[in-house]
C-alpha positions in Angstrom: 12.6 -36.6 8.1 12.8 -33.0 7.3 12.2 -30.4 10.0 11.0 -27.0 9.0 11.9 -24.1 11.4 8.9 -22.0 12.2 8.9 -18.6 10.4 9.6 -15.7 12.7 8.2 -12.3 11.9 10.3 -9.4 13.1 8.9 -5.9 13.1 11.3 -3.2 12.1 11.8 -0.8 14.9 10.6 2.7 14.4 13.2 5.2 13.3 14.7 7.0 16.2 13.6 10.6 16.5 10.7 10.2 14.2 8.2 11.7 16.6 10.4 14.7 17.6 11.1 15.4 13.9 7.4 15.4 13.1 6.8 17.7 16.1 9.5 20.1 15.0 8.0 20.1 11.5 4.6 21.0 12.8 6.1 23.7 15.1 7.9 25.2 12.1 4.8 25.3 10.1 2.9 27.0 12.9 5.6 29.6 13.3 5.7 30.2 9.6 1.9 30.7 9.5 2.1 33.0 12.6 4.9 35.1 10.9 2.8 35.5 7.8 -0.2 36.6 9.9 1.9 39.2 11.7 3.4 40.4 8.5 0.1 40.8 6.8 -1.3 42.6 9.9 1.6 45.1 9.9 1.5 45.6 6.2 -2.3 46.0 5.9 -2.5 49.6 7.1 0.2 50.6 4.6 -1.6 48.8 1.8 -4.9 50.4 2.8 -3.3 53.9 2.9 -1.8 53.3 -0.6 -5.2 52.2 -1.9 -7.1 55.1 -0.3 -4.6 57.6 -1.9 -6.0 56.6 -5.3 -9.6 57.2 -4.4 -11.9 60.3 -4.5 -12.7 61.9 -1.2 -16.3 60.6 -1.3 -15.0 57.0 -1.8 -12.3 57.3 0.9 -14.9 58.2 3.6 -17.7 55.9 2.5 -19.3 53.4 4.9 -19.1 50.5 4.1 -15.6 50.9 2.6 -15.3 51.1 -1.2 -13.1 48.2 -2.5 -13.8 48.5 -6.2 -13.2 51.9 -7.7 -11.6 53.7 -10.6 -8.1 54.9 -9.5 -7.3 58.6 -9.9 -4.3 60.7 -9.5 -6.1 63.9 -8.4 -5.0 63.7 -4.8 -1.3 63.3 -5.8 -1.6 66.3 -8.2 -3.0 68.4 -5.4 -0.4 67.3 -2.9 2.5 67.8 -5.3 1.3 71.2 -6.2 1.1 72.4 -2.6 4.0 70.6 -0.9 7.0 72.1 -2.7 8.2 74.4 0.1 7.6 71.7 2.7 9.7 69.1 0.8 12.5 71.6 0.3 12.6 72.5 4.0 12.7 68.8 4.9 15.5 68.1 2.5 17.6 71.0 3.8 17.0 70.1 7.5 17.5 66.4 7.0 20.5 66.6 4.6 22.5 69.3 6.5 21.8 67.8 10.0 22.9 64.3 8.8 26.2 65.7 7.4 26.8 67.6 10.6 26.1 64.5 12.7 28.6 62.5 10.8 31.2 65.2 10.9 30.9 65.5 14.6 30.0 61.9 15.5 32.8 60.0 13.7 35.7 61.9 15.5 33.8 61.6 18.8 33.4 57.8 18.3 37.0 57.5 17.4 38.0 59.2 20.6 35.8 56.9 22.6 36.8 53.6 20.9 40.2 53.6 19.3 41.8 56.4 21.4 39.6 56.2 24.6 39.7 59.1 27.0 39.3 58.8 30.7 35.9 57.7 32.1 34.6 56.6 28.8 31.6 55.0 30.5 30.6 58.4 32.0 30.9 60.1 28.7 28.8 57.5 26.9 26.2 57.6 29.6 26.0 61.4 29.3 25.5 61.1 25.5 22.7 58.6 25.8 21.1 60.3 28.8 20.2 63.2 26.6 17.8 60.9 24.8 16.0 60.1 28.0 15.0 63.8 28.5 11.4 64.3 27.3 11.2 66.7 24.4 8.3 68.4 26.1 10.5 69.4 29.0 12.9 71.4 26.8 10.6 72.9 24.2 9.8 76.0 26.3 13.4 77.1 27.0 14.3 76.3 23.3 11.3 78.4 22.2 12.3 81.3 24.4 16.0 81.2 23.3 15.0 81.0 19.6 12.6 83.9 20.1 15.3 86.1 21.7 17.7 85.2 18.9 15.1 85.9 16.2 15.4 82.5 14.7 11.8 81.2 15.1 10.4 79.8 11.8 14.0 79.4 10.6 15.1 76.2 8.9 18.6 76.4 10.3 17.1 76.2 13.8 15.8 72.8 12.9 19.2 71.8 11.4 20.9 72.6 14.8 18.1 70.8 16.8 18.1 67.7 14.5 21.9 67.5 14.8 21.7 67.6 18.6 18.9 65.1 18.5 20.7 62.5 16.4 24.3 63.0 17.6 24.1 60.7 20.7 22.8 57.8 18.6 25.4 58.3 15.9 28.2 58.4 18.5 27.0 55.1 20.0 26.6 53.4 16.7 29.9 54.6 15.2 31.7 53.6 18.4 30.5 50.0 18.1 31.6 49.9 14.4 35.0 51.4 15.0 35.7 48.9 17.8 35.5 46.1 15.1 38.5 47.5 13.3 41.5 45.3 14.1 44.3 47.1 16.1 46.9 45.5 13.8 45.6 47.5 10.8 46.0 50.8 12.7 49.5 49.7 13.9 50.5 48.9 10.3 49.3 52.3 9.1 51.2 54.0 11.9 54.4 52.0 11.0 53.9 53.2 7.4 54.0 56.8 8.6 50.3 57.6 8.2 49.1 60.4 10.4 45.8 60.6 12.1 43.9 62.3 9.3 45.3 59.9 6.7 44.6 56.9 8.8 41.0 57.9 9.2 40.6 58.9 5.5 42.4 55.9 3.9 42.0 53.1 6.5 39.2 53.6 9.0 36.5 55.2 6.8 36.6 52.6 4.0 36.5 49.8 6.5 33.5 51.2 8.4 31.7 52.6 5.3 28.7 50.2 5.9 28.4 51.4 9.4 28.5 55.0 8.3 25.7 54.3 5.8 23.6 52.6 8.5 24.2 55.5 10.9 23.4 58.1 8.2 20.2 56.3 7.2 19.0 56.2 10.9 19.7 59.9 11.2 17.8 60.6 7.9 14.8 58.6 9.1 14.6 60.4 12.5 15.1 63.9 11.0 12.7 63.4 8.1 9.9 62.1 10.4 10.5 64.6 13.3 7.3 66.4 14.1 7.4 68.1 17.6 10.1 70.7 17.0 8.8 71.5 13.6 5.3 72.0 14.9 6.2 74.3 17.7 9.1 76.3 16.2 7.9 76.9 12.6 5.0 78.6 11.1 5.0 78.9 7.3 8.6 79.6 6.1 10.3 76.6 7.7 7.5 74.1 8.0 8.5 70.5 7.0 6.7 67.6 5.4 5.1 66.3 8.7 3.5 69.7 9.2 2.1 69.6 5.6 0.5 66.2 6.4 -1.2 67.6 9.4 -2.4 70.6 7.3 -4.8 68.2 5.5 -6.9 68.2 8.7 -8.8 71.5 8.4 -11.8 73.1 10.0 -13.8 71.9 6.9 -13.1 68.3 7.8 -10.6 65.5 7.3 -9.6 65.0 3.7 -8.8 61.4 4.0 -7.7 60.6 0.5 -5.4 63.7 0.3 -4.0 62.7 3.7 -3.2 59.2 2.5 -1.6 60.6 -0.7 0.5 63.0 1.3 1.6 60.3 3.8 2.4 57.9 0.9 4.6 60.5 -0.9 6.3 61.5 2.4 7.3 57.9 3.1 8.7 57.3 -0.4 12.1 59.1 0.2 12.9 57.1 3.3 11.8 53.8 1.6 13.9 54.5 -1.5 16.9 55.4 0.6 16.6 52.2 2.6 16.1 50.2 -0.5 19.1 51.7 -2.2 21.4 51.3 0.8 20.0 48.0 2.0 23.2 46.0 1.6 25.3 48.6 3.4 22.6 48.9 6.1 22.5 45.1 6.8 26.3 45.0 6.9 26.6 48.1 9.0 24.0 47.0 11.6 25.7 43.6 11.8 29.2 44.9 12.3 28.8 45.7 16.0 26.6 42.7 16.7 29.3 40.1 17.3 32.2 40.7 19.6 
């Protein structure tokens, strides 16, 4: 007599962590979609400005908006023909102020990081506290002093002011970069007989070059976009690009297409500088992030 054992059906247990993994996947998809929505929302005004710059004035101010049109370069031709002096002034003020900031900021950051002076915290707080002062609170005394010195509507006045404006930020940034330099490297350079200038030129500056590039780019952006000092201290000879953009708003009305063309051309130098120095910028900004 043969006895057959009853067949047993066993259900395979569910894989551990299946539900949490699915939940994490859906959360990641939601975050990705939200990121794309935010990115499009931030980029849409820039794209609309670029599209409007290629329109005629009648198309730029039409209601409802004109989405299909024949692109034209008339606005760019008008802007380029009128903005030569403004661009030259912005290049002078931005370039010279950035060089001065680096020449003054790197030694100051060296003194506050590698060869710290007494009460470093107080010195750093004094530097950064100058950025807390509203610009409106100092424009009147600056205007009076510039008037007495006969330097109103002078591009070198803006160079000095932009240098003072960006120097505290440069000192703080360069200090964090210099603190990342290993002390052993400086000790080895000292043992080899390198003096202070040679150590800075041959050892420190090459090691913190990405940080210098990041600091310079930040200073260029702030100086190129500065508006308040240029508006109140210049008239015609030293006016910069932001002043030219405002000049498109006249008593005859707002020339929207020309305004967008001027704003697009004004943003190109900073965009190109950031794109060219993007590797150095990323490396520089990440140098002081990890202690």
